[in-house]
Structures are given as C-alpha cells and as structure tokens.
C-alpha positions in Angstrom: -49.4 -3.3 -8.4 -47.3 -2.0 -11.5 -47.1 1.4 -9.5 -45.7 -0.2 -6.4 -43.3 -2.4 -8.4 -41.8 0.7 -9.9 -41.7 2.8 -6.6 -40.1 -0.3 -4.9 -37.7 -0.6 -7.6 -36.5 3.1 -7.3 -36.3 2.8 -3.6 -34.3 -0.4 -3.7 -31.9 1.1 -6.4 -31.3 4.4 -4.3 -31.1 2.3 -1.2 -28.5 0.1 -3.0 -26.4 3.2 -4.1 -26.4 4.6 -0.5 -25.4 1.3 1.2 -22.5 0.6 -1.3 -21.1 4.1 -1.1 -21.1 3.9 2.7 -19.6 0.4 2.5 -16.9 1.6 0.0 -16.1 4.7 2.2 -15.9 2.4 5.3 -13.4 0.0 3.8 -11.3 2.9 2.8 -11.4 4.3 6.4 -10.7 1.1 7.9 -7.6 0.7 5.7 -6.5 4.3 6.4 -6.8 3.5 10.1 -4.7 0.5 9.7 -2.0 2.6 8.1 -1.8 5.0 10.8 -0.7 2.3 13.1 1.9 0.7 10.9 5.5 1.4 12.0 7.5 -1.5 10.4 8.8 -0.9 6.9 8.8 -4.5 6.2 4.9 -4.3 6.2 5.3 -2.3 2.8 8.7 -3.9 1.4 7.4 -7.7 2.0 6.8 -9.3 -1.4 3.7 -11.0 -0.3 2.3 -7.8 1.3 3.1 -5.8 -1.9 1.0 -8.2 -4.0 -1.9 -7.9 -1.5 -1.7 -4.2 -1.2 -1.5 -3.8 -5.0 -4.6 -6.1 -5.2 -6.5 -4.0 -2.6 -5.3 -0.7 -4.2 -6.6 -1.9 -7.9 -9.9 -3.0 -6.5 -10.5 -0.2 -3.9 -13.3 1.6 -5.8 -14.9 -1.3 -7.6 -14.9 -4.5 -5.3 -17.0 -3.1 -2.6 -19.5 -1.8 -5.0 -19.5 -5.2 -6.6 -20.1 -6.9 -3.3 -23.3 -4.9 -2.3 -24.4 -5.1 -5.9 -24.1 -9.0 -5.9 -25.7 -8.9 -2.4 -28.7 -7.0 -3.4 -29.2 -9.0 -6.6 -29.2 -12.4 -4.6 -31.3 -10.9 -2.0 -34.0 -10.1 -4.5 -34.0 -13.5 -6.0 -34.3 -15.2 -2.6 -37.3 -12.7 -1.9 -38.6 -13.7 -5.3 -38.2 -17.4 -4.5 -40.3 -17.2 -1.1 -43.2 -15.9 -3.2 -42.8 -18.4 -5.9 -42.4 -21.4 -3.5 -45.8 -20.1 -2.0 -47.5 -20.8 -5.5 -45.6 -24.0 -5.8 -46.7 -25.4 -2.4 -50.2 -25.3 -3.7 -49.4 -27.8 -6.3 -47.3 -30.0 -4.0 -45.4 -29.4 -0.6 -42.7 -31.5 -1.8 -42.1 -29.8 -5.2 -40.2 -26.8 -3.8 -38.0 -28.9 -1.6 -37.1 -31.2 -4.6 -36.3 -28.3 -6.7 -33.9 -26.8 -3.9 -32.3 -30.2 -3.4 -31.9 -30.8 -7.2 -30.1 -27.3 -7.3 -27.7 -28.0 -4.6 -25.3 -30.1 -6.7 -25.3 -27.2 -9.4 -24.4 -24.7 -6.8 -21.6 -26.7 -5.2 -20.1 -27.5 -8.8 -20.5 -23.8 -9.7 -18.9 -22.7 -6.5 -16.3 -25.4 -6.7 -15.5 -23.8 -10.5 -15.3 -20.3 -9.1 -12.9 -21.4 -6.4 -10.6 -22.9 -8.6 -10.6 -20.2 -11.2 -10.0 -17.6 -8.5 -7.1 -19.6 -7.1 -5.5 -20.1 -10.5 -5.9 -16.5 -11.5 -4.1 -15.6 -8.2 -1.0 -17.4 -9.4 -0.9 -15.1 -12.5 -0.8 -12.1 -10.4 2.8 -11.4 -10.8 2.5 -11.8 -14.6 -0.2 -9.4 -14.8 1.7 -6.8 -12.5 4.6 -6.9 -14.8 2.2 -5.9 -17.6 0.4 -3.4 -15.6 3.7 -1.7 -14.6 4.7 -1.2 -18.1 1.8 0.9 -18.6 1.9 2.6 -15.2 5.5 3.6 -16.0 4.3 5.0 -19.3 1.7 7.1 -17.6 3.8 8.1 -14.5 4.3 12.1 -14.8 7.5 11.8 -12.8 9.0 9.5 -15.5 7.8 11.3 -18.6 11.2 12.9 -19.4 13.1 9.6 -19.1 10.6 7.9 -20.9 10.7 10.1 -23.9 14.4 10.6 -23.9 15.4 6.9 -23.5 12.4 5.5 -25.4 11.1 3.6 -22.5 7.8 2.4 -24.1 9.4 1.5 -27.5 12.4 -0.1 -26.2 10.5 -2.5 -23.6 7.5 -2.9 -25.9 8.8 -6.2 -27.1 9.2 -7.5 -23.6 5.7 -6.2 -22.8 4.4 -8.2 -25.8 6.3 -11.3 -24.5 4.9 -10.9 -21.0 1.3 -10.3 -22.6 1.4 -13.4 -24.6 2.6 -15.5 -21.7 -0.1 -14.1 -19.4 -2.8 -14.7 -22.2 -1.6 -18.2 -22.9 -1.8 -19.2 -19.3 -5.4 -17.4 -18.9 -6.7 -19.1 -21.8 -5.4 -22.6 -20.3 -7.3 -21.7 -17.2 -10.3 -20.5 -18.9 -10.5 -23.9 -21.1 -10.3 -26.1 -17.9 -13.1 -23.7 -16.5 -15.3 -24.1 -19.7 -15.0 -28.0 -19.4 -16.3 -27.9 -15.9 -18.9 -25.1 -16.8 -20.2 -27.5 -19.7 -20.5 -30.4 -17.2 -22.4 -28.0 -14.7 -24.7 -26.8 -17.5 -25.4 -30.4 -18.6 -26.3 -31.5 -15.0 -28.5 -28.3 -14.6 -30.3 -28.8 -17.9 -31.0 -32.5 -17.2 -32.3 -31.8 -13.7 -34.4 -28.9 -14.9 -36.0 -31.4 -17.6 -36.6 -34.0 -14.9 -38.1 -31.5 -12.8 -40.5 -30.0 -15.4 -41.9 -33.6 -16.1 -42.1 -34.2 -12.4 -44.2 -31.0 -12.1 -46.2 -31.9 -15.2 -47.0 -35.5 -13.7 -48.2 -33.7 -10.5 -50.5 -31.4 -12.3 -51.8 -33.9 -14.5 -52.9 -36.0 -11.2 -55.0 -33.1 -10.2 -58.1 -31.5 -11.6 -56.8 -28.4 -12.5 -58.0 -25.9 -15.3 -55.9 -24.9 -18.4 -55.2 -21.3 -17.0 -54.0 -22.6 -13.7 -51.7 -25.0 -15.5 -50.2 -22.2 -17.6 -49.8 -20.1 -14.3 -47.9 -23.2 -12.6 -45.7 -23.6 -15.5 -44.8 -19.9 -15.4 -44.0 -20.1 -11.7 -42.1 -23.2 -12.0 -40.0 -21.5 -15.0 -39.5 -18.4 -12.9 -38.4 -20.5 -9.7 -36.0 -22.4 -11.9 -34.5 -19.2 -13.4 -34.1 -17.7 -10.0 -32.3 -20.8 -8.7 -30.0 -20.7 -11.5 -29.4 -17.1 -11.0 -28.6 -17.7 -7.4 -26.2 -20.6 -8.5 -24.3 -18.4 -11.1 -24.3 -15.0 -9.4 -23.4 -16.7 -5.9 -20.0 -17.9 -7.5 -18.9 -14.5 -8.0 -18.6 -14.1 -4.1 -15.4 -16.2 -4.3 -13.8 -13.7 -6.7 -15.1 -10.9 -4.6 -14.2 -12.6 -1.3 -10.7 -13.2 -2.6 -10.2 -9.5 -2.5 -11.7 -9.2 1.0 -9.4 -12.1 2.2 -6.5 -9.8 1.3 -8.1 -7.0 2.8 -8.7 -8.5 6.0 -5.2 -10.2 6.1 -3.9 -6.7 6.0 -6.1 -5.2 8.7 -5.4 -8.2 10.9 -1.7 -8.1 10.4 0.1 -7.6 13.5 3.7 -6.6 13.9 5.5 -8.8 16.5 5.8 -6.9 19.9 7.0 -7.3 23.3 4.3 -8.0 25.9 4.7 -4.6 27.4 6.2 -1.6 25.5 8.1 1.4 27.4 6.8 4.9 26.3 9.9 6.9 25.9 9.4 10.1 28.0 13.0 11.3 28.2 15.2 13.0 25.8 17.4 10.9 23.5 20.9 11.6 24.2 22.5 8.5 23.0 21.9 5.6 20.5 24.2 2.3 20.6 24.2 -0.5 18.1 25.5 -3.6 20.1 26.7 -6.7 18.1 24.0 -6.0 15.4 23.4 -8.6 12.6 20.8 -8.0 10.0 19.7 -9.3 6.6 16.6 -8.7 4.4 14.3 -11.7 4.0 16.1 -14.4 1.9 19.2 -12.2 1.5 22.8 -12.5 2.8 23.9 -10.6 6.1 24.5 -6.8 5.6 25.6 -6.4 9.2 27.3 -9.0 11.3 28.1 -8.1 15.0 28.0 -4.3 14.1 28.9 -1.8 16.8 28.5 2.0 16.8 27.6 4.6 19.3 26.0 7.9 18.5 25.7 10.8 21.2 23.8 14.2 21.4 25.6 17.5 20.5 27.6 15.8 17.8 27.0 15.9 14.0 28.1 12.7 12.3 28.8 12.2 8.6 28.2 8.7 7.3 30.2 7.8 4.2 31.0 4.9 2.1 30.9 3.3 -1.3 27.5 2.2 -2.9 26.0 -0.8 -1.3 28.2 -0.4 1.9 25.2 -0.5 4.3 24.4 3.2 4.9 20.7 3.1 4.0 20.2 0.0 5.9 21.8 1.4 8.9 19.3 4.4 8.8 16.3 2.0 8.6 17.4 0.0 11.5 18.3 3.4 13.4 14.7 4.6 12.9 13.0 1.4 13.9 11.8 0.6 10.5 13.3 -2.9 10.7 14.3 -5.3 13.6 17.8 -6.8 13.7 18.1 -10.4 13.4 20.3 -10.4 16.5 21.8 -7.7 18.9 20.2 -4.7 20.3 19.9 -1.0 19.6 20.0 0.6 23.0 18.6 4.1 23.8 20.1 6.2 26.5 22.2 3.3 27.7 19.1 1.6 29.1 16.2 1.0 26.8 16.2 -1.6 24.0 14.7 -0.1 20.9 12.6 -3.3 20.7 11.0 -2.6 24.0 10.1 0.9 23.2 6.7 2.2 21.9 7.8 3.1 18.4 5.4 6.0 18.4 7.2 7.6 21.4 10.5 7.1 19.7 9.5 8.4 16.4 8.2 11.8 17.9 12.0 12.4 18.9 13.2 11.6 15.3 13.3 13.4 12.2 14.7 12.8 8.8 15.3 13.9 5.1 15.2 10.9 3.0 17.1 10.7 -0.2 13.7 9.8 -1.9 11.7 12.4 0.3 8.2 12.6 -0.4 6.0 15.8 -0.8 2.3 15.3 -1.0 0.5 16.5 -3.9 -3.1 17.8 -3.3 -2.0 19.2 0.2 -1.1 22.8 1.0 2.5 23.9 1.3 2.1 24.4 5.0 0.4 20.8 5.2 3.8 19.6 3.7 5.9 21.5 6.1 4.1 20.8 9.4 2.6 17.5 8.5 -0.7 18.6 10.6 -3.6 20.6 10.4 -3.6 24.2 11.5 -0.2 25.0 12.7 0.2 27.1 15.7 1.3 30.7 15.7 4.6 29.7 17.3 5.1 27.1 14.5 4.4 29.7 11.8 6.8 32.1 13.5 9.4 29.3 13.6 9.0 28.7 9.9 9.3 32.6 9.2 12.6 32.5 11.0 14.0 29.5 9.3 13.1 30.8 5.9 15.4 33.9 6.6 18.4 31.4 5.9 17.3 31.3 2.2 17.0 33.6 -0.7 14.2 36.2 -0.9 12.5 34.5 -3.8 12.1 31.3 -2.0 11.0 33.0 1.4 8.3 35.0 -0.6 7.0 31.9 -2.3 6.7 29.8 1.0 5.2 32.6 2.9 2.8 34.0 0.1 1.6 30.6 -1.1 1.5 28.6 2.2 -2.0 27.6 1.8 -1.8 26.8 -2.0 -2.0 23.2 -3.0 1.2 21.4 -4.0 1.0 19.9 -7.5 0.1 21.0 -10.9 -2.5 18.4 -11.3 -4.5 20.2 -8.6 -4.0 23.6 -10.3 -1.4 24.2 -7.6 2.1 25.2 -7.6 5.2 23.1 -8.3 8.7 23.4 -7.4 12.3 22.6 -8.7 13.9 19.5 -7.4 16.3 21.8 -5.5 13.5 23.8 -3.9 11.7 20.5 -2.9 14.9 19.4 -1.2 14.8 22.5 0.8 11.2 22.2 1.6 12.0 18.6 3.0 14.8 19.8 5.0 12.9 22.9 6.5 10.3 20.2 7.5 12.8 17.9 9.2 13.8 20.8 11.4 10.3 22.3 12.0 9.5 18.9 13.8 10.7 19.0 17.3 13.3 16.3 17.5 16.5 15.3 19.4 17.8 13.1 16.5 17.8 14.1 12.9 19.0 12.0 10.0 19.8 13.5 6.5 20.4 11.2 3.6 22.0 13.2 0.7 20.4 16.5 1.9 22.2 18.7 -0.7 22.2 16.4 -3.7 19.8 18.6 -5.8 21.4 21.9 -4.6 23.3 24.0 -7.1 27.1 24.7 -5.8 26.5 28.3 -5.3 23.8 27.7 -2.7 25.3 24.4 -1.4 27.6 26.0 1.2 24.8 28.3 2.7 22.5 25.4 2.7 25.0 23.1 4.4 25.7 26.1 6.9 21.9 26.0 7.8 21.8 22.4 8.1 24.9 22.1 10.5 23.5 25.3 12.6 20.1 23.3 13.0 21.7 20.3 13.9 23.3 21.6 17.0 22.3 20.1 20.3 20.9 17.0 18.5 22.2 13.6 17.4 22.6 14.4 13.7 23.7 11.8 11.1 24.4 13.1 7.7 24.7 10.6 4.8 26.6 11.8 1.6 28.9 11.1 -1.3 30.3 14.6 -1.4 33.3 14.4 0.8 33.8 18.3 0.8 30.5 18.6 2.7 31.7 16.6 5.7 34.4 18.7 7.0 32.2 20.5 9.6 31.2 17.2 11.1 32.4 16.3 14.4 32.8 12.7 13.5 33.1 10.8 10.3 31.9 7.2 10.3 33.2 5.1 7.2 31.4 2.0 6.2 32.6 -0.7 3.8 30.5 -4.0 3.1 28.5 -3.6 6.4 31.8 -2.9 8.5 32.8 0.2 10.4 36.2 0.5 9.1 37.0 4.1 10.1 35.9 6.9 12.4 37.2 10.2 13.4 37.1 14.1 12.5 38.2 15.1 8.9 41.8 15.8 9.9 42.5 12.4 11.5 40.8 10.4 8.5 42.7 12.4 6.0 46.0 11.6 7.7 45.3 8.1 8.1 45.2 7.7 4.3 42.5 5.0 4.3 39.3 4.6 2.5 37.8 8.0 3.4 41.1 9.8 2.1 41.0 8.0 -1.0 37.4 8.8 -1.6 38.1 12.5 -0.6 41.1 12.8 -3.0 39.2 11.1 -6.1 36.6 14.0 -5.8 39.3 16.7 -6.0 39.8 16.0 -9.7 
C-alpha cells in the first residue's frame, strides 16, 4: 500500500506538471490568436482594456499554473472524502450528510469573503500599477541613460514612497475587514466541528464498538473534517484566480463593432477622401470637426503643422486604427472604409511610425520582411534597395541578415539612425499603394539626410505618399503640402505657392532658417 501510495503520488505530480504546462501554453496561444485579429487601436489604448491587459500580462505565467495546482489539490481532497465517507457511513448513514451540510455555511462565508476581498483589491489596481511602473521604468533598458542623467529613480522616489504608503494603507484596511470576517467564519467552523464531534461520540457510544474501532472512527472523522476545511479554504482562491480568467475571457470575447457584411478590397487604392470627418478620443474634446481632405495616387503629400495640430490622429484615422465619430473616409470614390475588411485594406498600406518598432529576438530579415522565409525575389529587392545606402550599412544588413536583433539575445544592435533606415526599408519592401512616413528622417544625420530623403521620394512614386515632418526644408520635393492647425486644414498647395501666400507654412519655414 505504501509502495502504491508513493507511485501514485509521483504519477499525480508528473501529470499535474504536464497538464499545467499544456494549459499555460494554450492560454498563451489563445491570446496570441486573438491579437492576430485585432485591428482597432482603441483596443490597446482604452484605459479599461489596458488595466485588463496588464493584469493578464502580469499573471500570464503563474495564474494558469495556480489554477491547475488548485484544481488538483481540491480533486485529491474530494477523492479522499469519498473513501472517508465510506468509513463514516458504517457508523451512521446520516453523519456524512450532516457534516457536508454543516460545512456549507462555512464554504459560503469563505467564498463571500474571497469575493469581497478580490473586488476590493481590483479597485487598488491603479495604485499598484503606479508603484510597479516606477520600478519598471527604472529597469527599462531603453530608459537607462535618461534615468541616470536625470536621476529619475532618486527624484521620483519620494512620490513612489507616497504611492506605496497610500496603497499599503488601503490594503491594510481591506485586510482588516477581511480578518474580521475570517475570524467570524473560523469561530463558526470551530463551533460546528465541536458539535459534530460530540454527535459522532454519541453515535459511537450508542453502539457496541471496540476501543480500537473507536480510535479509527475518530481518526476518520478528524481527517474528513480536515479535508472539508481544506476544500473550504482552498476553494475560495478560485475567486482570485477566476478574476484573472474573467479579464482573459473578456479580452478573448471582445468584438470590434463591424458592419453586417464587409467588402474585401481587391482593387488598387488610388484615392482616399475624408468627408466631413469629426473625431474625438473617449472623454476628450473634438480634434476634427467636419474635416475634409482628398489624397490621390502618384502624388507625394507633406503634412505639417504645429504640435497638437492633429497630424498623428489623422494618420490613425487614415490607417483605420480608429473609427470617426461622424463622417466617412471614402476609398476610390466608392467604398466607405468602415465597410471594408480591414485586413484587405491594410495589405495595401505601409508606414514608418515616429515610434516605430523593431523586434528583439527576431532576425534582421524577420524585422525587414515581417514574415518567415522571404522569397528570392524579396531578397533581391532588398539587395537592390540597399544600394541606395552606404557600403557599411549594406554589408551589415546583408552579412547579418539571419542574426538576431537585440544585445539581450547576444545579437546585434544599431544606432537610432540605422534603426530608422531599417524601418523605412521595411515600409518600402512591403507591397503597398499607400505609404505613411511620420518624421522619417528625424534620427538621420544632416550629411545623410538628403540622400535618405531622395530614396524616400524615389520609392514613393506611383503611390499615395504622406510624409509628416517638422523639418520644413525636407518638404520642397512634395507635390502638395497640407498644413494643419488645431484640427483644421488651413493651407494646401506646393512649396512655392505656400511660401508666396505668407501664411502659417511660410512662418514655420522662415523660423527654421535661423
């Protein structure tokens, strides 16, 4: 029996490990599958979603394991109870049922405590995140130089302590309330246990049972009581774990509002028209109101304006990341962007964002082509494109094409200017009919900037190209310059026309000449 117990224990432990790992990987896989279908930027920028996504991210590798561990523990207790109930049935058929019914109030109270505790802790999530963000910022490799130079950790340490004290004070108050309820539950449990014990003694004494059997029954009773208490105690942790899965399934089940039928865009994009567009972010004032703009293929547009003029928001709307409050974005003079299948639309779009991303842990070619195993034609196109750059940069991207990006993976790293060039090459390697370039030369040195801009303008021919920039000298080659101010299109025309007009563009241009 001892041998079988040890063998079963080993098998159970191994089985639990396998199931837990498979469950954890399946959770990650389902989440990854969901993210492949998300096309709406509001999904990531919505505050409620951000809190849920952060909670999922923080518990991604521990909560699924907790769930399986808790499940196995409770199953073992239930199996143990079945055998113990068999022993107690031999004393009285009523005793096991009385024990179960007596445990129900304790389980109910325990679960009620767990629910209230979990709900209260959720309300502290914002405060806890502010504490964690301080530490995450201090550990962020990309922020190390700023952290050291501007003494981020030291200067914000006082605020961190304040937030920490505030969080702890709230947490202690919640814990104190939880403690009072727990004491009440423990007193009730103990009282019921004593009553049940005397009931069992009374039943045993009414029967002709030997001393050894009495000791065995008492041991079985104690074990049953302990198993029931374990179920009551550990069962309540399902609420904490289930809260994690509530967030998880909320994200999985989230559906972006879509029209009943979507049109797959098969034809080439040759025009994009903003018709009476009004837009604001949630709980914010309008950025655009009855905004109109037309973009056409074979034209390179430069989008300029002061900070907070609406340039970035315009790009988000153009790329379908957000849906306008009112008005329509019309594609090819016949399709509303909201009626199109976004995947088919995005296949024809490309971009270099101001805060572009390169993916550490993936090869240079992975970052350039954003796919596995590029074709020979794609590799040839890459080599041709690299000829527009200096020899060292060409050799680096050709010789280390399969090397991982990121020093944390023992890979290679690049300067910010080189990273920007890689992001720009990626944008033009993607087959597209519309390309958006947000501050594409912001990290390029002045000596290389002209050649780099020549490359951009050359590759943008035959597309709808929109270049956002604060460098007024770089827009001279643009076919049209669009000037925004406070969400309104106030000027539009070529460089010479706008300079002669002596409006906002002329003012911005002249200020940069000094």
